[in-house]
C-alpha positions as CSV (number, residue, x, y, z in Angstrom):
1,M,-18.9,-221.0,-40.8
2,R,-17.9,-218.9,-37.7
3,R,-21.1,-217.6,-37.4
4,R,-22.3,-221.0,-37.0
5,H,-19.7,-221.3,-34.4
6,D,-20.7,-218.1,-32.8
7,S,-24.7,-219.1,-32.2
8,E,-23.2,-222.6,-30.5
9,S,-21.4,-220.7,-27.9
10,R,-24.1,-218.4,-27.0
11,E,-25.5,-219.3,-23.3
12,K,-28.6,-221.2,-23.4
13,I,-30.7,-218.5,-20.5
14,L,-34.4,-219.4,-19.3
15,D,-35.4,-216.7,-16.8
16,V,-38.5,-217.5,-15.1
17,D,-40.8,-215.1,-13.1
18,A,-44.0,-216.5,-12.9
19,T,-46.1,-219.2,-10.5
20,M,-45.8,-222.4,-12.3
21,Q,-46.3,-226.4,-11.2
22,G,-45.1,-229.4,-13.4
23,T,-41.9,-231.6,-13.8
24,L,-38.8,-229.7,-15.1
25,T,-36.6,-231.8,-17.4
26,F,-33.3,-230.4,-18.9
27,R,-31.8,-233.3,-20.6
28,D,-29.4,-230.1,-22.5
29,P,-27.1,-227.6,-20.2
30,V,-29.3,-224.3,-19.4
31,N,-29.1,-221.5,-17.2
32,L,-32.0,-221.6,-15.6
33,R,-33.3,-218.5,-13.1
34,I,-37.1,-219.0,-11.1
35,N,-38.0,-216.3,-9.9
36,G,-41.3,-216.8,-9.3
37,S,-42.7,-219.8,-7.7
38,F,-42.8,-223.6,-8.5
39,E,-44.3,-226.5,-7.2
40,G,-43.4,-230.3,-8.6
41,T,-40.0,-231.8,-9.2
42,L,-37.3,-230.1,-11.3
43,D,-33.9,-231.6,-13.3
44,T,-31.8,-229.7,-14.7
45,K,-28.4,-229.5,-16.7
46,G,-26.2,-225.9,-16.0
47,I,-26.8,-223.9,-13.4
48,L,-30.1,-223.5,-11.9
49,T,-30.8,-220.6,-9.9
50,I,-33.4,-219.8,-6.8
51,G,-34.0,-216.5,-7.1
52,E,-34.7,-214.2,-3.9
53,N,-37.9,-214.0,-4.2
54,A,-38.5,-217.6,-5.2
55,V,-40.9,-220.5,-3.0
56,V,-39.6,-223.6,-4.3
57,R,-42.1,-226.5,-3.5
58,A,-40.0,-229.3,-5.4
59,N,-37.3,-232.2,-4.9
60,I,-34.3,-230.3,-7.3
61,Q,-31.7,-232.3,-9.3
62,G,-29.1,-230.6,-10.9
63,E,-25.5,-230.3,-12.0
64,N,-24.8,-226.7,-10.0
65,I,-27.4,-225.0,-8.0
66,V,-27.4,-221.5,-6.2
67,V,-30.4,-220.7,-4.0
68,A,-31.5,-217.4,-2.6
69,G,-35.0,-217.9,-2.5
70,R,-36.9,-220.7,-0.2
71,V,-37.1,-223.9,-1.1
72,F,-39.2,-226.7,0.6
73,G,-37.6,-230.5,-0.6
74,D,-34.9,-232.2,-1.4
75,I,-31.9,-230.9,-2.9
76,A,-29.3,-233.6,-5.4
77,A,-26.5,-231.0,-7.2
78,T,-23.9,-233.6,-8.9
79,K,-21.5,-230.5,-9.0
80,E,-21.8,-227.6,-6.4
81,L,-24.5,-226.2,-3.9
82,K,-24.6,-222.4,-2.9
83,L,-27.1,-221.1,0.1
84,T,-26.6,-217.3,-0.1
85,P,-28.7,-214.9,2.5
86,P,-31.8,-215.1,2.2
87,G,-31.7,-218.1,0.9
88,R,-33.5,-221.2,3.2
89,V,-33.8,-224.8,2.5
90,T,-36.6,-226.9,4.3
91,G,-35.2,-230.2,3.2
92,N,-31.8,-232.9,2.8
93,I,-29.0,-231.9,0.4
94,S,-26.6,-234.0,-1.6
95,T,-23.5,-232.4,-3.1
96,P,-19.9,-232.6,-2.9
97,R,-19.2,-229.2,-3.3
98,L,-21.7,-226.9,-0.6
99,G,-21.5,-223.4,0.1
100,I,-23.0,-221.6,3.4
101,V,-22.9,-217.8,3.0
102,D,-23.7,-216.4,6.5
103,G,-27.1,-215.8,6.7
104,A,-28.2,-218.2,4.8
105,V,-30.2,-220.9,6.0
106,L,-31.0,-225.0,5.9
107,E,-33.7,-227.1,7.9
108,G,-32.5,-230.8,7.1
109,E,-29.7,-233.0,6.8
110,C,-26.1,-232.7,4.6
111,H,-25.2,-235.9,2.9
112,M,-21.3,-234.9,1.3
113,T,-20.7,-237.1,-2.0
114,S,-17.4,-237.4,-3.2
115,D,-15.6,-235.2,-4.9
116,K,-14.6,-238.2,-7.5
117,G,-18.1,-238.5,-9.0
118,S,-19.3,-241.8,-8.3
119,G,-16.2,-244.2,-8.8
120,E,-15.9,-245.7,-5.7
121,K,-19.4,-246.1,-5.1
122,N,-19.8,-247.8,-8.9
123,K,-16.3,-249.6,-8.3
124,K,-18.3,-251.5,-5.5
125,G,-21.0,-251.4,-7.6
126,M,-23.7,-249.7,-5.6
127,L,-25.6,-246.4,-6.7
128,T,-26.8,-243.3,-5.0
129,A,-31.2,-242.5,-5.9
130,E,-29.3,-239.7,-8.2
131,E,-27.4,-242.1,-10.1
132,L,-29.5,-244.4,-10.4
133,A,-32.3,-241.9,-11.5
134,R,-29.6,-240.6,-14.4
135,Y,-28.8,-244.2,-15.2
136,L,-32.9,-245.3,-15.6
137,E,-33.5,-242.1,-17.2
138,V,-36.7,-241.5,-14.5
139,D,-36.9,-238.5,-11.9
140,T,-35.7,-239.3,-8.9
141,G,-38.5,-238.6,-7.0
142,M,-39.9,-241.9,-8.5
143,I,-36.6,-243.7,-7.3
144,F,-37.7,-242.7,-4.1
145,E,-41.4,-243.7,-4.1
146,W,-40.2,-247.0,-5.4
147,A,-37.6,-247.5,-2.8
148,K,-39.9,-246.3,-0.1
149,S,-43.4,-248.8,-1.2
150,G,-40.3,-252.0,-1.3
151,K,-41.2,-252.0,-5.5
152,L,-36.8,-251.0,-6.1
153,P,-34.6,-253.3,-4.1
154,A,-32.6,-250.8,-1.9
155,V,-30.4,-250.4,1.5
156,K,-31.0,-247.7,3.6
157,E,-27.2,-246.4,4.8
158,K,-27.1,-243.6,6.8
159,D,-30.4,-242.1,6.5
160,A,-29.7,-242.3,2.0
161,W,-30.9,-244.8,0.1
162,M,-28.3,-247.0,-1.9
163,F,-28.7,-249.4,-4.9
164,D,-26.9,-252.1,-6.3
165,R,-26.3,-252.4,-9.5
166,K,-26.3,-255.9,-10.6
167,T,-29.6,-256.2,-8.6
168,V,-31.6,-253.3,-10.3
169,D,-30.3,-254.9,-13.3
170,D,-32.1,-258.1,-12.8
171,W,-34.8,-256.0,-11.3
172,I,-35.3,-254.7,-14.9
173,A,-34.8,-257.6,-16.5
174,N,-37.4,-259.3,-14.6
175,G,-39.9,-256.9,-15.3
176,K,-40.6,-255.1,-12.3
177,V,-40.7,-251.7,-13.5
178,K,-44.1,-250.3,-13.7
């Protein structure tokens, strides 16, 4: 019995020092560290670290994200985002907690979400793109594409897409999802 508990409590770590392209989605928490180059979409749980030598061209969604390398794309962290030198993000970010260490650079806009999570927005029935992506179990990039093209009913508030949950549920029920 002790052995089983020990193996369950071990950390899941994935350290990638390669050139990769595509979509990486993790349903279970994992500590992912990217040291090489990546292009595509990242959807993680746990801790995502972009190493100092990494170049990432992707929209990123995750819980805890640390950027010490170069990121070209939007980042949505549900818990915390840290930018450390020589980290540089070229894109918009959304997070409830943000730390930018002297020497790190953000070229884009920052949207600070509530530390309470999505409770206030959900009480009003409104969802962010990240929340809707989790709700529909699709990539955040797909949500942005649908919203921009007008396929998905959305409202833009201060440069952020917002979605009424009831309207989205009706949209799904009417078979508009493709």
